[in-house]
C-alpha positions in Angstrom: 5.2 -36.0 18.2 3.7 -35.6 14.8 0.0 -34.1 15.4 -1.5 -32.7 18.3 -3.0 -35.7 20.2 -5.4 -34.0 22.5 -9.2 -32.9 22.3 -9.2 -30.6 19.5 -12.5 -28.9 20.9 -10.8 -28.1 23.7 -7.9 -27.0 22.7 -9.7 -24.7 20.4 -11.4 -23.1 23.1 -8.4 -22.9 25.1 -6.9 -20.9 21.8 -9.7 -18.5 21.9 -9.5 -17.8 25.5 -5.7 -17.2 25.6 -6.4 -14.9 22.5 -8.6 -12.9 24.8 -6.7 -12.6 27.5 -3.9 -11.4 25.6 -6.2 -8.9 23.8 -7.1 -7.2 27.3 -3.4 -6.8 28.1 -3.2 -5.2 24.6 -6.1 -2.8 25.0 -4.5 -1.7 28.5 -1.8 -0.3 26.6 -4.1 1.0 23.7 -5.5 3.6 26.1 -2.6 5.1 27.0 0.4 6.9 25.3 2.0 4.4 23.4 5.7 4.0 23.6 7.2 2.6 20.1 10.6 1.5 20.3 12.3 -0.2 17.2 13.8 -3.8 17.0 17.3 -4.8 15.4 15.2 -5.1 11.7 13.9 -1.5 12.3 10.3 -2.9 12.8 8.3 -0.9 15.5 7.7 -2.8 18.9 5.8 -2.0 22.1 5.3 -3.0 25.5 2.0 -4.3 24.7 3.5 -7.1 22.3 5.5 -8.3 25.2 2.8 -8.3 27.6 0.7 -10.0 25.2 3.5 -12.8 24.3 4.2 -13.2 28.0 0.6 -14.2 28.5 0.2 -16.6 25.0 3.4 -18.6 25.7 2.9 -20.1 29.1 -0.8 -20.5 28.4 -0.1 -22.6 25.5 2.4 -25.0 27.1 0.1 -25.5 29.7 -2.7 -26.0 26.9 -0.7 -28.3 24.7 2.3 -29.7 26.6 5.3 -30.6 24.4 4.4 -28.9 21.2 7.2 -26.1 20.4 6.2 -22.6 20.1 7.6 -19.9 17.5 6.6 -16.2 18.5 7.8 -13.0 17.0 9.2 -11.2 19.6 11.0 -14.3 21.4 12.6 -15.1 18.0 13.8 -11.4 17.7 15.0 -11.4 21.0 17.6 -14.2 19.6 15.6 -17.3 20.8 16.3 -20.0 18.1 13.1 -21.0 16.4 11.7 -25.0 16.9 9.6 -26.3 14.8 8.6 -29.9 13.8 5.7 -31.7 12.5 3.7 -30.1 15.1 4.0 -26.5 16.5 2.5 -23.5 17.3 3.0 -20.2 15.2 2.4 -16.8 17.2 2.4 -13.4 16.9 1.1 -11.4 19.9 0.2 -7.8 17.9 -0.1 -8.4 14.7 -0.2 -4.5 13.1 1.7 -2.8 15.3 2.3 0.1 12.8 -2.3 0.0 13.3 -2.0 -0.2 17.2 0.5 2.9 16.9 -2.2 4.4 14.6 -5.0 3.7 16.9 -7.0 2.4 14.1 -8.2 -1.0 15.4 -6.8 -3.0 12.8 -4.2 -4.7 14.9 -5.0 -8.7 16.1 -3.6 -11.5 18.3 -2.6 -14.2 16.0 -2.3 -17.9 17.4 -2.0 -21.0 14.7 -1.4 -25.0 15.2 0.8 -26.1 12.2 0.7 -29.8 11.3 3.3 -31.2 8.7 3.7 -27.7 7.1 0.0 -26.9 7.2 -2.2 -24.5 9.3 -4.7 -26.7 11.0 -6.1 -24.5 13.7 -5.9 -20.9 14.3 -7.4 -18.1 16.0 -7.6 -14.3 15.2 -8.7 -11.9 17.6 -9.0 -8.2 17.1 -9.6 -6.9 20.4 -10.4 -3.2 19.8 -13.6 -4.8 17.2 -14.3 -7.2 19.5 -14.7 -9.9 17.1 -12.7 -12.9 16.9 -12.4 -15.3 14.1 -11.3 -18.8 14.8 -11.3 -22.6 13.0 -10.4 -25.9 13.9 -10.3 -27.5 10.7 -12.4 -27.6 7.2 -15.9 -26.5 7.6 -15.1 -25.2 11.0 -14.4 -21.8 10.7 -16.3 -19.3 12.9 -16.8 -15.8 14.1 -18.2 -14.2 17.7 -18.0 -11.1 19.2 -16.1 -10.9 22.6 -14.7 -8.1 24.4 -11.3 -8.1 25.7 -11.2 -9.5 29.4 -8.3 -10.4 31.7 -9.5 -13.7 32.5 -10.2 -14.7 28.9 -13.7 -15.8 30.0 -16.1 -16.5 26.8 -18.8 -16.5 28.5 -20.4 -13.3 27.2 -19.6 -13.8 23.6 -22.3 -13.9 21.1 -23.6 -17.0 19.3 -21.0 -18.8 17.1 -21.2 -17.6 13.1 -20.2 -20.1 11.1 -17.9 -18.2 8.2 -17.5 -19.5 4.5 -16.0 -17.6 1.6 -18.6 -16.4 -1.2 -18.6 -17.3 -4.7 -16.9 -14.0 -6.6 -18.8 -12.7 -9.0 -16.7 -12.2 -12.3 -18.1 -9.5 -13.4 -16.8 -7.5 -10.4 -14.7 -8.7 -7.5 -13.7 -7.3 -4.4 -10.1 -7.2 -3.6 -9.0 -6.2 0.0 -5.2 -4.6 0.7 -3.0 -4.0 3.1 -3.6 -0.5 5.2 0.2 0.1 5.7 1.8 -2.1 2.8 0.0 -1.6 -0.2 2.3 -1.4 -3.9 2.1 -1.2 -7.6 3.2 -4.9 -8.1 -0.2 -5.8 -6.4 -2.0 -3.3 -8.5 -0.7 -4.9 -11.3 -1.7 -8.3 -10.2 -5.3 -7.3 -9.8 -5.3 -6.4 -13.4 -5.5 -10.1 -14.3 -9.3 -10.2 -12.4 -12.2 -7.4 -12.7 -12.1 -6.1 -9.3 -15.1 -3.2 -8.6 -14.2 -2.1 -5.3 -11.1 -2.4 -2.7 -11.2 -2.9 0.9 -8.4 -1.9 3.1 -7.4 -3.5 6.4 -4.3 -4.1 8.7 -2.9 -7.1 10.1 -4.8 -10.7 9.6 -7.8 -9.3 9.3 -7.6 -9.4 5.5 -7.8 -13.2 5.4 -11.1 -12.9 7.8 -12.9 -10.8 5.5 -12.4 -13.3 2.6 -13.4 -15.9 5.0 -16.6 -14.1 5.8 -17.6 -13.4 2.6 -16.6 -9.9 2.3 -14.0 -10.0 -0.1 -12.5 -12.4 -2.8 -8.7 -12.0 -3.0 -5.9 -10.6 -1.1 -2.4 -10.8 -3.0 0.9 -9.9 -1.1 3.8 -9.0 -2.8 5.7 -7.5 0.4 7.5 -9.4 3.1 5.8 -11.2 5.6 6.7 -13.8 8.1 5.0 -17.0 9.0 3.4 -15.9 12.2 1.8 -12.9 10.4 -0.2 -15.2 8.1 -0.5 -18.4 9.8 -3.9 -17.7 12.2 -5.5 -15.8 9.1 -4.5 -18.6 6.7 -6.2 -21.3 9.3 -9.3 -19.3 9.3 -9.6 -18.3 5.5 -8.6 -22.8 4.9 -11.5 -23.4 7.3 -14.1 -21.1 5.6 -13.4 -23.0 2.4 -10.6 -20.6 1.1 -7.2 -21.2 -0.1 -3.6 -19.3 0.3 -1.2 -20.0 -2.4 2.0 -19.0 -3.7 2.5 -17.2 -7.0 3.2 -20.2 -8.9 -0.2 -22.1 -7.4 1.5 -24.3 -5.1 -0.3 -24.0 -0.9 1.7 -22.0 1.2 3.4 -24.0 3.9 4.9 -23.3 7.2 8.0 -24.0 9.0 10.4 -23.2 6.1 13.8 -22.4 8.3 15.5 -22.3 5.3 14.0 -19.0 4.5 14.7 -18.2 8.4 10.3 -18.1 8.7 10.1 -15.7 5.6 7.3 -16.2 3.3 7.6 -16.1 -0.3 4.7 -13.6 -2.1 1.3 -15.5 -1.9 -2.4 -14.6 -2.9 -5.5 -15.5 -0.8 -8.7 -16.3 -2.6 -12.0 -17.2 -1.4 -14.5 -18.5 -3.7 -12.7 -18.0 -7.4 -12.6 -20.4 -9.9 
């Protein structure tokens, strides 16, 4: 299979429903005392990560039969990633540290990758009741929707189209990781006239640029493909881009790198 052959509008709605349903499971844990464990790579994991993944994976298999799924927790547990011309990248709980710290800046990430590019994606922030999604160029939207166990979108607000803004060269807004900002990022941003910084966790950084609330997000720390694919799809759909530091487009399915991303920069309307 080269690309998804079904109805893309139906798939987009299904991805949103799945994300909202997973978000409800995450919020059930958010309201309790969170028990934190450690994965082999020393990163934190909680029962919420696994419960969300247990909802997402079978639902995706029904929504898009035959499309391989690469998910963070399954890969961490030893499942060998299967990629092809089309596959899903899933981070059931992006921003586990934000979840543990209970600052609300964590997301459910689901993306469809086709020929190395994220063509569809959904980023859902259940603690903020915000969902961002894109089905392609010019098809990026945001809605407010509370998490619910059925994944119903009936009470969602009217979709608002996302579009990057034209950056003001006299003063841009940069967005940086709440948990992972470093001196290399600050050095890189010296090339631009930055008047303000926003801090955000998880894939919300891409979404802030897509919504025209920020202009640039450089990342000089380690990320995995499932961390970035959904936000990348949303930003691309809103008219932005995500490139490696040499200017080449950030691509996906890099098994030779273990699905590890190179350093990258996400931009809105910057010439």
